[in-house]
MIGURO-424676 format. One record per residue: x negated, y, z of N, C-alpha, C in turn. Coordinates in steps of 0.02 Angstrom, whole numbers, plus 32768, in hexadecimal, padded with zeros to 4 digits. Atoms other than C-alpha are relative to their C-alpha. Example, Ala and Ser with C-alpha at 12.3 -4.5 7.8 and 13.67 -1.06 7.14 Angstrom:
<bamars>
+------+------+------+------+------+------+------+------+------+
|  n_u |  n_v |  n_w | ca_u | ca_v | ca_w |  c_u |  c_v |  c_w |
+------+------+------+------+------+------+------+------+------+
| 7FD3 | 7FC5 | 8000 | 7D99 | 7F1F | 8186 | 7FD3 | 803C | 8000 |
| 802A | 7FC5 | 7FFD | 7D54 | 7FCB | 8165 | 8027 | 8037 | 8025 |
+------+------+------+------+------+------+------+------+------+
</bamars>
This chain:
<bamars>
+------+------+------+------+------+------+------+------+------+
|  n_u |  n_v |  n_w | ca_u | ca_v | ca_w |  c_u |  c_v |  c_w |
+------+------+------+------+------+------+------+------+------+
| 7FDD | 7FDA | 7FEC | 7FF0 | 7FF2 | 7FFC | 8004 | 803C | 8005 |
| 8016 | 7FC0 | 7FD8 | 7FE5 | 80B7 | 7FF6 | 7FE7 | 8046 | 802A |
| 7FED | 7FE0 | 7FBD | 7FBB | 8122 | 807E | 7FF4 | 8076 | 7FC3 |
| 8024 | 7FBC | 8003 | 7FB1 | 81E6 | 805D | 8003 | 8035 | 8024 |
| 801B | 7FE4 | 7FAD | 7F8C | 827A | 80C9 | 7FFB | 804B | 7FD0 |
| 800F | 7FD5 | 8031 | 7F7F | 8325 | 8097 | 7FD4 | 8028 | 8026 |
| 8034 | 7FFA | 8005 | 7EF0 | 8376 | 8079 | 7FD7 | 804A | 8028 |
| 800E | 7FD5 | 7FD8 | 7E9B | 83E3 | 80EA | 7FBC | 801F | 7FF5 |
| 8044 | 7FBF | 802E | 7DEA | 8435 | 807C | 8034 | 8021 | 7FD4 |
| 7FE2 | 7FE9 | 805F | 7E72 | 8450 | 7FCC | 8013 | 804D | 803C |
| 7FEB | 7FD5 | 7FF1 | 7E8D | 8501 | 7FE3 | 8041 | 8036 | 7FBE |
| 7FCC | 7FEE | 802E | 7F37 | 8578 | 7F85 | 802F | 7FCD | 7FD6 |
| 7FCD | 8027 | 801F | 7F96 | 8526 | 7F0B | 8001 | 7FBD | 7FD0 |
| 8035 | 8030 | 8035 | 7F8B | 8487 | 7EB8 | 8022 | 7FED | 7FE6 |
| 7FE3 | 7FD4 | 802A | 7F9F | 849D | 7E0E | 7FFD | 7F91 | 7FD8 |
| 800D | 8035 | 8032 | 7F33 | 83F5 | 7DB2 | 7FFA | 7FD2 | 803F |
| 8015 | 803B | 7FDB | 7F32 | 8344 | 7E1A | 7FB4 | 7FE8 | 7FE9 |
| 8073 | 8031 | 8007 | 7E65 | 832C | 7DDC | 7FF0 | 8035 | 8025 |
| 8024 | 7FC4 | 7FC0 | 7E43 | 83DA | 7E46 | 800C | 7FD9 | 8047 |
| 8003 | 8027 | 7FB1 | 7E9D | 8370 | 7ED6 | 7FDF | 7FE1 | 801A |
| 800B | 8047 | 7FE5 | 7E6B | 82DE | 7EB9 | 7FAA | 8008 | 800E |
| 8045 | 8008 | 7FFC | 7DAA | 8316 | 7EC0 | 7FF3 | 8020 | 8032 |
| 8039 | 800F | 7FB8 | 7D9D | 835C | 7F71 | 8038 | 7FD6 | 8017 |
| 7FEE | 8036 | 7FE3 | 7E14 | 82E5 | 7FAE | 7FB4 | 7FC5 | 8002 |
| 805C | 8036 | 7FF2 | 7D5E | 8275 | 7F84 | 8008 | 8029 | 800A |
| 8032 | 7FF6 | 7FCF | 7D0D | 82E8 | 7FE8 | 803B | 7FFC | 8036 |
| 7FEE | 8013 | 7FC5 | 7D78 | 82B4 | 805B | 8008 | 7FD2 | 8032 |
| 8007 | 8031 | 7FF4 | 7D58 | 8217 | 8060 | 8046 | 7FBB | 7FDD |
| 7FBA | 8024 | 8024 | 7E0C | 81DF | 7FFE | 7FEA | 7FE3 | 7FAE |
| 801E | 8014 | 8039 | 7E17 | 818B | 7F68 | 8014 | 8022 | 7FC7 |
| 7FF3 | 7FDC | 8028 | 7E74 | 8215 | 7F02 | 8039 | 8023 | 8033 |
| 7FB1 | 7FC0 | 7FF5 | 7F16 | 828E | 7F1A | 800D | 8018 | 7FC9 |
| 7FCA | 7FEA | 801B | 7F92 | 82D9 | 7EB8 | 8024 | 8038 | 8021 |
| 7FCE | 7FDD | 7FEA | 8001 | 8377 | 7EC8 | 8029 | 7FF7 | 8010 |
| 7FD5 | 8009 | 7FF2 | 809F | 8374 | 7F15 | 802C | 8023 | 802A |
| 7FDF | 7FDE | 7FEE | 813B | 83C4 | 7F2E | 800B | 8057 | 7FE5 |
| 8002 | 7FC0 | 8023 | 8164 | 8476 | 7EF8 | 7FE6 | 802C | 7FED |
| 8026 | 7FAD | 7FDA | 80F2 | 84F5 | 7F53 | 7FC5 | 7FC4 | 7FEC |
| 8049 | 802E | 8033 | 8066 | 8470 | 7F0B | 7FDC | 7FED | 8039 |
| 8039 | 8014 | 7FBB | 8009 | 842D | 7FA3 | 7FE3 | 7F94 | 7FE0 |
| 8040 | 8030 | 802E | 7F68 | 83B0 | 7F75 | 801B | 7FCF | 8052 |
| 8005 | 802D | 7FEE | 7F98 | 8304 | 7FD1 | 7FDC | 7FD4 | 7FE8 |
| 8029 | 8031 | 8020 | 7F12 | 8281 | 7FC9 | 8001 | 7FC4 | 8012 |
| 7FF4 | 8017 | 8022 | 7F18 | 81E9 | 7FA7 | 7FCE | 7FBD | 803E |
| 800D | 8043 | 7FF7 | 7EE8 | 8126 | 8003 | 8014 | 7FBE | 801C |
| 7FE1 | 805B | 7FF6 | 7EE9 | 806F | 7FFF | 7FFF | 7FFC | 804A |
| 7FEE | 8002 | 7FC2 | 7F1F | 803D | 80A0 | 8026 | 7FCB | 8019 |
+------+------+------+------+------+------+------+------+------+
</bamars>
């Protein structure tokens, strides 16, 4: 299963999933994607 956690390092509105994913990888996650109307960056990893 996949777990999600909001990124702590990502700043500003999340527009591109690739930007979010690269920030998440520096936080130890496998990837990330933009979620919601406000564009928050959520990191993903297998758990």
